[in-house]
OpenMM code with the backbone's topology and positions (N, CA, C; nanometers):
from openmm import Vec3, app, unit

residues = "VAL GLN LEU GLN ALA SER GLY GLY GLY LEU VAL GLN ALA GLY GLY SER LEU ARG LEU SER CYS THR ASN SER GLY ARG ALA LEU SER THR TYR SER ILE GLY TRP PHE ARG GLN ALA SER GLY LYS GLU ARG GLU PHE VAL ALA ALA THR ASN TRP ASN GLY ALA GLN THR THR TYR ALA ASP SER VAL LYS GLY ARG PHE THR ILE SER ARG ASP ASN ALA GLU ASN THR VAL TYR LEU GLN LYS ASN ARG LEU LYS LEU GLU ASP THR ALA VAL TYR TYR CYS ALA GLY THR GLY SER PRO PHE ILE LYS GLN ALA GLY SER TRP TYR ASP TYR TRP GLY GLN GLY THR GLN VAL THR VAL SER SER".split()
positions = [
    Vec3(1.3556, -1.1445, 0.5222),
    Vec3(1.3828, -1.0016, 0.5126),
    Vec3(1.5333, -0.9793, 0.5110),
    Vec3(1.5774, -0.9119, 0.4098),
    Vec3(1.7207, -0.8811, 0.4000),
    Vec3(1.7345, -0.7334, 0.3701),
    Vec3(1.7535, -0.6579, 0.4770),
    Vec3(1.7674, -0.5143, 0.4626),
    Vec3(1.9111, -0.4787, 0.4294),
    Vec3(1.9264, -0.3756, 0.3512),
    Vec3(2.0599, -0.3305, 0.3131),
    Vec3(2.0632, -0.1792, 0.3130),
    Vec3(2.1529, -0.1247, 0.3922),
    Vec3(2.1733, 0.0194, 0.3936),
    Vec3(2.2856, 0.0547, 0.2972),
    Vec3(2.2702, 0.1646, 0.2277),
    Vec3(2.3738, 0.2089, 0.1345),
    Vec3(2.3732, 0.3611, 0.1265),
    Vec3(2.4746, 0.4147, 0.0602),
    Vec3(2.4806, 0.5582, 0.0404),
    Vec3(2.5788, 0.6315, 0.1299),
    Vec3(2.6468, 0.5580, 0.2152),
    Vec3(2.7427, 0.6219, 0.3033),
    Vec3(2.8653, 0.6701, 0.2270),
    Vec3(2.9492, 0.7423, 0.2982),
    Vec3(3.0704, 0.7933, 0.2357),
    Vec3(3.1356, 0.8997, 0.3210),
    Vec3(3.2270, 0.9694, 0.2598),
    Vec3(3.3012, 1.0771, 0.3270),
    Vec3(3.2439, 1.2108, 0.2815),
    Vec3(3.2105, 1.2946, 0.3766),
    Vec3(3.1512, 1.4242, 0.3440),
    Vec3(3.2045, 1.5278, 0.4416),
    Vec3(3.2167, 1.6492, 0.3958),
    Vec3(3.2642, 1.7564, 0.4830),
    Vec3(3.1530, 1.8037, 0.5755),
    Vec3(3.1926, 1.8534, 0.6878),
    Vec3(3.0962, 1.9092, 0.7821),
    Vec3(3.0154, 2.0184, 0.7126),
    Vec3(2.8865, 2.0167, 0.7376),
    Vec3(2.7965, 2.1111, 0.6730),
    Vec3(2.7357, 2.0576, 0.5453),
    Vec3(2.7885, 1.9480, 0.4981),
    Vec3(2.7401, 1.8896, 0.3740),
    Vec3(2.6205, 1.7995, 0.3946),
    Vec3(2.5815, 1.7333, 0.2861),
    Vec3(2.4630, 1.6486, 0.2869),
    Vec3(2.4944, 1.5108, 0.2316),
    Vec3(2.4104, 1.4170, 0.2701),
    Vec3(2.4257, 1.2800, 0.2231),
    Vec3(2.2880, 1.2151, 0.2326),
    Vec3(2.2574, 1.1266, 0.1400),
    Vec3(2.1305, 1.0534, 0.1486),
    Vec3(2.1582, 0.9040, 0.1549),
    Vec3(2.1078, 0.8421, 0.2592),
    Vec3(2.1196, 0.6985, 0.2750),
    Vec3(1.9930, 0.6315, 0.2240),
    Vec3(2.0095, 0.5087, 0.1771),
    Vec3(1.8960, 0.4299, 0.1303),
    Vec3(1.8919, 0.2975, 0.2034),
    Vec3(1.7714, 0.2488, 0.2257),
    Vec3(1.7497, 0.1175, 0.2854),
    Vec3(1.6583, 0.0406, 0.1921),
    Vec3(1.7062, -0.0719, 0.1449),
    Vec3(1.6265, -0.1541, 0.0554),
    Vec3(1.6098, -0.2932, 0.1145),
    Vec3(1.5142, -0.3661, 0.0592),
    Vec3(1.4875, -0.5010, 0.1054),
    Vec3(1.4849, -0.5937, -0.0150),
    Vec3(1.5665, -0.6944, -0.0101),
    Vec3(1.5730, -0.7854, -0.1238),
    Vec3(1.4659, -0.8930, -0.1181),
    Vec3(1.3933, -0.8980, -0.0062),
    Vec3(1.2907, -1.0001, 0.0071),
    Vec3(1.1515, -0.9432, -0.0115),
    Vec3(1.0718, -0.9566, 0.0883),
    Vec3(0.9340, -0.9088, 0.0856),
    Vec3(0.9292, -0.7587, 0.0688),
    Vec3(0.8183, -0.7102, 0.0147),
    Vec3(0.8048, -0.5668, -0.0085),
    Vec3(0.8253, -0.4875, 0.1197),
    Vec3(0.9021, -0.3821, 0.1079),
    Vec3(0.9350, -0.2997, 0.2241),
    Vec3(0.8124, -0.2285, 0.2800),
    Vec3(0.7091, -0.2147, 0.2005),
    Vec3(0.5899, -0.1419, 0.2426),
    Vec3(0.5177, -0.2079, 0.3591),
    Vec3(0.5498, -0.3329, 0.3883),
    Vec3(0.4835, -0.4005, 0.4997),
    Vec3(0.5545, -0.3776, 0.6319),
    Vec3(0.6630, -0.3022, 0.6310),
    Vec3(0.7429, -0.2843, 0.7514),
    Vec3(0.7563, -0.1378, 0.7922),
    Vec3(0.7560, -0.1177, 0.9219),
    Vec3(0.8016, 0.0093, 0.9757),
    Vec3(0.9539, 0.0017, 0.9810),
    Vec3(1.0197, 0.1124, 0.9490),
    Vec3(1.1650, 0.1118, 0.9364),
    Vec3(1.2276, 0.2176, 1.0263),
    Vec3(1.3342, 0.1769, 1.0905),
    Vec3(1.4095, 0.2702, 1.1731),
    Vec3(1.5530, 0.2795, 1.1256),
    Vec3(1.6119, 0.3948, 1.1470),
    Vec3(1.7554, 0.4131, 1.1236),
    Vec3(1.8246, 0.4278, 1.2585),
    Vec3(1.9370, 0.3603, 1.2718),
    Vec3(2.0193, 0.3668, 1.3916),
    Vec3(2.1626, 0.3933, 1.3492),
    Vec3(2.2429, 0.4337, 1.4431),
    Vec3(2.3845, 0.4527, 1.4126),
    Vec3(2.4687, 0.4126, 1.5316),
    Vec3(2.5912, 0.3764, 1.5017),
    Vec3(2.6855, 0.3401, 1.6069),
    Vec3(2.8215, 0.3975, 1.5727),
    Vec3(2.8658, 0.4891, 1.6560),
    Vec3(2.9982, 0.5465, 1.6395),
    Vec3(3.1005, 0.4557, 1.7066),
    Vec3(3.2218, 0.4658, 1.6631),
    Vec3(3.3282, 0.3819, 1.7175),
    Vec3(3.3391, 0.4005, 1.8686),
    Vec3(3.3338, 0.2913, 1.9418),
    Vec3(3.3478, 0.2966, 2.0861),
    Vec3(3.2240, 0.3404, 2.1609),
    Vec3(3.1135, 0.3593, 2.0890),
    Vec3(2.9909, 0.4049, 2.1535),
    Vec3(2.8786, 0.3044, 2.1307),
    Vec3(2.7741, 0.3197, 2.2088),
    Vec3(2.6590, 0.2322, 2.1925),
    Vec3(2.5760, 0.2759, 2.0719),
    Vec3(2.5022, 0.1802, 2.0215),
    Vec3(2.4109, 0.2101, 1.9114),
    Vec3(2.3034, 0.3072, 1.9588),
    Vec3(2.2678, 0.4009, 1.8737),
    Vec3(2.1639, 0.4968, 1.9113),
    Vec3(2.0627, 0.5132, 1.7989),
    Vec3(1.9436, 0.5452, 1.8395),
    Vec3(1.8333, 0.5681, 1.7464),
    Vec3(1.8546, 0.6990, 1.6722),
    Vec3(1.8134, 0.6996, 1.5440),
    Vec3(1.8235, 0.8211, 1.4638),
    Vec3(1.6846, 0.8680, 1.4182),
    Vec3(1.6126, 0.7805, 1.3490),
    Vec3(1.4821, 0.8192, 1.2956),
    Vec3(1.4036, 0.6936, 1.2606),
    Vec3(1.2718, 0.7074, 1.2508),
    Vec3(1.1881, 0.5943, 1.2135),
    Vec3(1.0642, 0.6431, 1.1411),
    Vec3(1.0090, 0.5540, 1.0598),
    Vec3(0.8862, 0.5843, 0.9870),
    Vec3(0.7968, 0.4621, 0.9870),
    Vec3(0.6663, 0.4851, 0.9906),
    Vec3(0.5767, 0.3711, 0.9842),
    Vec3(0.5640, 0.3249, 0.8392),
    Vec3(0.4751, 0.2297, 0.8137),
    Vec3(0.4729, 0.1632, 0.6837),
    Vec3(0.4420, 0.2559, 0.5672),
    Vec3(0.3637, 0.3599, 0.5900),
    Vec3(0.3270, 0.4467, 0.4773),
    Vec3(0.3871, 0.5865, 0.4878),
    Vec3(0.4731, 0.6069, 0.5864),
    Vec3(0.5382, 0.7360, 0.5985),
    Vec3(0.4560, 0.8422, 0.6683),
    Vec3(0.3361, 0.8067, 0.7139),
    Vec3(0.2494, 0.9056, 0.7780),
    Vec3(0.2986, 0.9434, 0.9176),
    Vec3(0.3719, 0.8545, 0.9787),
    Vec3(0.4259, 0.8800, 1.1122),
    Vec3(0.5771, 0.8695, 1.1078),
    Vec3(0.6421, 0.9691, 1.1681),
    Vec3(0.7875, 0.9671, 1.1781),
    Vec3(0.8274, 1.0135, 1.3170),
    Vec3(0.9460, 0.9763, 1.3582),
    Vec3(1.0015, 1.0225, 1.4844),
    Vec3(1.1520, 1.0352, 1.4679),
    Vec3(1.2105, 1.1300, 1.5400),
    Vec3(1.3524, 1.1586, 1.5265),
    Vec3(1.4186, 1.1709, 1.6633),
    Vec3(1.5445, 1.1383, 1.6677),
    Vec3(1.6249, 1.1687, 1.7858),
    Vec3(1.6441, 1.3198, 1.7928),
    Vec3(1.6504, 1.3713, 1.9113),
    Vec3(1.6662, 1.5166, 1.9279),
    Vec3(1.7918, 1.5676, 1.8577),
    Vec3(1.8941, 1.4852, 1.8542),
    Vec3(2.0227, 1.5275, 1.7979),
    Vec3(2.0189, 1.5499, 1.6475),
    Vec3(1.9158, 1.4973, 1.5806),
    Vec3(1.9095, 1.5107, 1.4346),
    Vec3(1.7869, 1.5871, 1.3874),
    Vec3(1.6986, 1.6224, 1.4780),
    Vec3(1.5775, 1.6957, 1.4389),
    Vec3(1.6130, 1.8239, 1.3661),
    Vec3(1.5445, 1.8466, 1.2563),
    Vec3(1.5689, 1.9672, 1.1779),
    Vec3(1.6828, 1.9528, 1.0793),
    Vec3(1.7600, 1.8456, 1.0906),
    Vec3(1.8713, 1.8230, 0.9975),
    Vec3(1.8500, 1.6981, 0.9115),
    Vec3(1.7916, 1.5957, 0.9701),
    Vec3(1.7699, 1.4697, 0.8993),
    Vec3(1.6211, 1.4538, 0.8676),
    Vec3(1.5937, 1.3904, 0.7549),
    Vec3(1.4558, 1.3612, 0.7166),
    Vec3(1.4457, 1.2173, 0.6694),
    Vec3(1.3548, 1.1437, 0.7292),
    Vec3(1.3295, 1.0076, 0.6857),
    Vec3(1.2072, 1.0083, 0.5942),
    Vec3(1.2159, 0.9327, 0.4867),
    Vec3(1.1042, 0.9240, 0.3934),
    Vec3(1.1075, 0.7868, 0.3286),
    Vec3(1.0007, 0.7552, 0.2586),
    Vec3(0.9986, 0.6243, 0.1942),
    Vec3(0.9248, 0.6330, 0.0621),
    Vec3(0.9679, 0.5491, -0.0287),
    Vec3(0.9018, 0.5331, -0.1577),
    Vec3(0.8729, 0.3847, -0.1703),
    Vec3(0.7541, 0.3466, -0.1346),
    Vec3(0.7210, 0.2033, -0.1354),
    Vec3(0.7175, 0.1465, -0.2767),
    Vec3(0.6901, 0.2295, -0.3725),
    Vec3(0.6930, 0.1821, -0.5107),
    Vec3(0.8346, 0.1420, -0.5513),
    Vec3(0.9318, 0.2121, -0.4938),
    Vec3(1.0723, 0.1814, -0.5205),
    Vec3(1.1315, 0.0878, -0.4151),
    Vec3(1.0465, 0.0491, -0.3195),
    Vec3(1.0919, -0.0433, -0.2144),
    Vec3(1.2122, 0.0110, -0.1384),
    Vec3(1.2076, 0.1414, -0.1092),
    Vec3(1.3230, 0.2060, -0.0475),
    Vec3(1.2794, 0.3046, 0.0602),
    Vec3(1.3565, 0.3075, 0.1677),
    Vec3(1.3414, 0.4093, 0.2706),
    Vec3(1.4685, 0.4930, 0.2685),
    Vec3(1.4514, 0.6244, 0.2760),
    Vec3(1.5644, 0.7157, 0.2674),
    Vec3(1.5887, 0.7869, 0.3999),
    Vec3(1.7128, 0.8259, 0.4191),
    Vec3(1.7478, 0.9145, 0.5295),
    Vec3(1.8301, 1.0271, 0.4696),
    Vec3(1.7658, 1.1414, 0.4527),
    Vec3(1.8343, 1.2596, 0.4012),
    Vec3(1.9002, 1.3306, 0.5181),
    Vec3(2.0301, 1.3481, 0.5071),
    Vec3(2.1076, 1.4074, 0.6149),
    Vec3(2.1679, 1.5383, 0.5682),
    Vec3(2.1243, 1.6466, 0.6267),
    Vec3(2.1757, 1.7788, 0.5922),
    Vec3(2.2510, 1.8401, 0.7093),
    Vec3(2.3307, 1.9415, 0.6798),
    Vec3(2.4078, 2.0149, 0.7839),
    Vec3(2.4816, 1.9146, 0.8735),
    Vec3(2.5539, 1.8263, 0.8100),
    Vec3(2.6212, 1.7198, 0.8844),
    Vec3(2.7281, 1.7757, 0.9772),
    Vec3(2.7416, 1.7098, 1.0908),
    Vec3(2.8382, 1.7480, 1.1929),
    Vec3(2.9377, 1.6349, 1.2119),
    Vec3(3.0505, 1.6685, 1.2708),
    Vec3(3.1528, 1.5675, 1.2972),
    Vec3(3.0954, 1.4513, 1.3786),
    Vec3(3.0073, 1.4851, 1.4713),
    Vec3(2.9519, 1.3822, 1.5598),
    Vec3(2.8496, 1.2926, 1.4906),
    Vec3(2.8199, 1.3199, 1.3644),
    Vec3(2.7328, 1.2308, 1.2884),
    Vec3(2.8102, 1.1132, 1.2287),
    Vec3(2.9407, 1.1144, 1.2444),
    Vec3(3.0233, 1.0044, 1.1947),
    Vec3(2.9871, 0.8754, 1.2673),
    Vec3(2.9521, 0.7734, 1.1911),
    Vec3(2.9087, 0.6468, 1.2497),
    Vec3(2.8783, 0.5482, 1.1374),
    Vec3(2.8574, 0.4242, 1.1772),
    Vec3(2.7992, 0.3262, 1.0865),
    Vec3(2.6482, 0.3355, 1.1041),
    Vec3(2.5785, 0.3526, 0.9952),
    Vec3(2.4332, 0.3679, 0.9976),
    Vec3(2.3674, 0.2369, 0.9534),
    Vec3(2.2669, 0.1978, 1.0298),
    Vec3(2.1932, 0.0746, 1.0023),
    Vec3(2.0453, 0.1070, 0.9840),
    Vec3(1.9791, 0.0296, 0.8986),
    Vec3(1.8343, 0.0352, 0.8944),
    Vec3(1.7809, -0.0949, 0.9541),
    Vec3(1.6660, -0.0832, 1.0169),
    Vec3(1.6051, -0.1969, 1.0835),
    Vec3(1.4552, -0.1954, 1.0577),
    Vec3(1.3932, -0.3130, 1.0587),
    Vec3(1.2516, -0.3226, 1.0278),
    Vec3(1.1724, -0.4010, 1.1293),
    Vec3(1.0454, -0.3678, 1.1369),
    Vec3(0.9517, -0.4412, 1.2190),
    Vec3(0.8196, -0.4516, 1.1456),
    Vec3(0.7496, -0.5627, 1.1684),
    Vec3(0.6191, -0.5797, 1.1064),
    Vec3(0.5099, -0.5046, 1.1785),
    Vec3(0.5428, -0.4443, 1.2926),
    Vec3(0.4438, -0.3682, 1.3673),
    Vec3(0.4109, -0.2381, 1.2953),
    Vec3(0.2850, -0.1933, 1.3027),
    Vec3(0.2494, -0.0645, 1.2420),
    Vec3(0.2954, 0.0541, 1.3258),
    Vec3(0.3465, 0.0270, 1.4452),
    Vec3(0.3902, 0.1321, 1.5357),
    Vec3(0.5407, 0.1484, 1.5290),
    Vec3(0.5857, 0.2683, 1.5589),
    Vec3(0.7291, 0.2941, 1.5586),
    Vec3(0.7737, 0.3358, 1.6980),
    Vec3(0.8922, 0.2896, 1.7326),
    Vec3(0.9514, 0.3233, 1.8607),
    Vec3(1.0998, 0.3518, 1.8405),
    Vec3(1.1592, 0.4127, 1.9399),
    Vec3(1.2999, 0.4465, 1.9305),
    Vec3(1.3909, 0.3377, 1.9858),
    Vec3(1.3341, 0.2391, 2.0507),
    Vec3(1.4152, 0.1323, 2.1084),
    Vec3(1.4590, 0.0336, 2.0009),
    Vec3(1.5856, 0.0019, 2.0005),
    Vec3(1.6371, -0.0934, 1.9036),
    Vec3(1.5749, -0.2306, 1.9175),
    Vec3(1.5362, -0.2654, 2.0404),
    Vec3(1.4772, -0.3972, 2.0651),
    Vec3(1.3409, -0.4125, 1.9979),
    Vec3(1.2815, -0.3016, 1.9545),
    Vec3(1.1499, -0.3057, 1.8885),
    Vec3(1.1591, -0.3659, 1.7496),
    Vec3(1.2777, -0.3619, 1.6916),
    Vec3(1.2950, -0.4007, 1.5530),
    Vec3(1.3488, -0.5430, 1.5424),
    Vec3(1.2934, -0.6177, 1.4494),
    Vec3(1.3262, -0.7598, 1.4366),
    Vec3(1.4333, -0.7872, 1.3323),
    Vec3(1.4423, -0.6997, 1.2341),
    Vec3(1.5313, -0.7255, 1.1218),
    Vec3(1.6330, -0.6127, 1.1078),
    Vec3(1.7554, -0.6515, 1.0904),
    Vec3(1.8636, -0.5543, 1.0797),
    Vec3(1.9462, -0.5825, 0.9556),
    Vec3(1.9844, -0.4766, 0.8896),
    Vec3(2.0693, -0.4913, 0.7726),
    Vec3(2.2133, -0.4582, 0.8057),
    Vec3(2.2983, -0.4829, 0.7110),
    Vec3(2.4372, -0.4409, 0.7249),
    Vec3(2.4434, -0.2889, 0.7154),
    Vec3(2.5344, -0.2318, 0.7839),
    Vec3(2.5423, -0.0874, 0.7917),
    Vec3(2.6230, -0.0251, 0.6793),
    Vec3(2.6173, 0.1057, 0.6754),
    Vec3(2.6959, 0.1829, 0.5807),
    Vec3(2.7695, 0.2927, 0.6576),
    Vec3(2.8974, 0.3075, 0.6286),
    Vec3(2.9805, 0.4018, 0.7035),
    Vec3(2.9612, 0.5444, 0.6521),
    Vec3(2.9393, 0.6339, 0.7459),
    Vec3(2.9336, 0.7763, 0.7155),
    Vec3(3.0435, 0.8450, 0.7943),
    Vec3(3.1299, 0.9139, 0.7250),
    Vec3(3.2390, 0.9860, 0.7902),
    Vec3(3.2291, 1.1331, 0.7544),
    Vec3(3.2200, 1.2156, 0.8575),
    Vec3(3.2114, 1.3599, 0.8379),
    Vec3(3.3456, 1.4201, 0.8766),
    Vec3(3.4052, 1.4926, 0.7851),
    Vec3(3.5372, 1.5511, 0.8099),
    Vec3(3.5262, 1.7022, 0.8277),
    Vec3(3.6261, 1.7574, 0.8946),
    Vec3(3.6251, 1.9025, 0.9193),
    Vec3(3.6871, 1.9786, 0.8042),
] * unit.nanometer
topology = app.Topology()
chain = topology.addChain("A")
for resn in residues:
    res = topology.addResidue(resn, chain)
    for name in ("N", "CA", "C"):
        topology.addAtom(name, app.Element.getBySymbol(name[0]), res)
């Protein structure tokens, strides 16, 4: 499993950005996927997760109503749509996968981690 997050960049506060998570190995549809982020000098924190078919999702309170996780298994991609971005959303965003059909917010639940993508929100 080789997960890769992409789509990061510089965006103004209030703007939107969509991140993508792809897998160069086995089909992504067999994995539950979580998004995490780590701001400079801070611990990694959970953002959102989806089970293998997108029927179940969970979000951190800090992003509820602003971020949406979705997946297109035909395209082998999981998305994180980020709207109404805030300065505090600035971080490196990572996607992570687990073969379990269940989703959790704990980073230790996930077995596979990809390289992150930097998101910077400016004022």
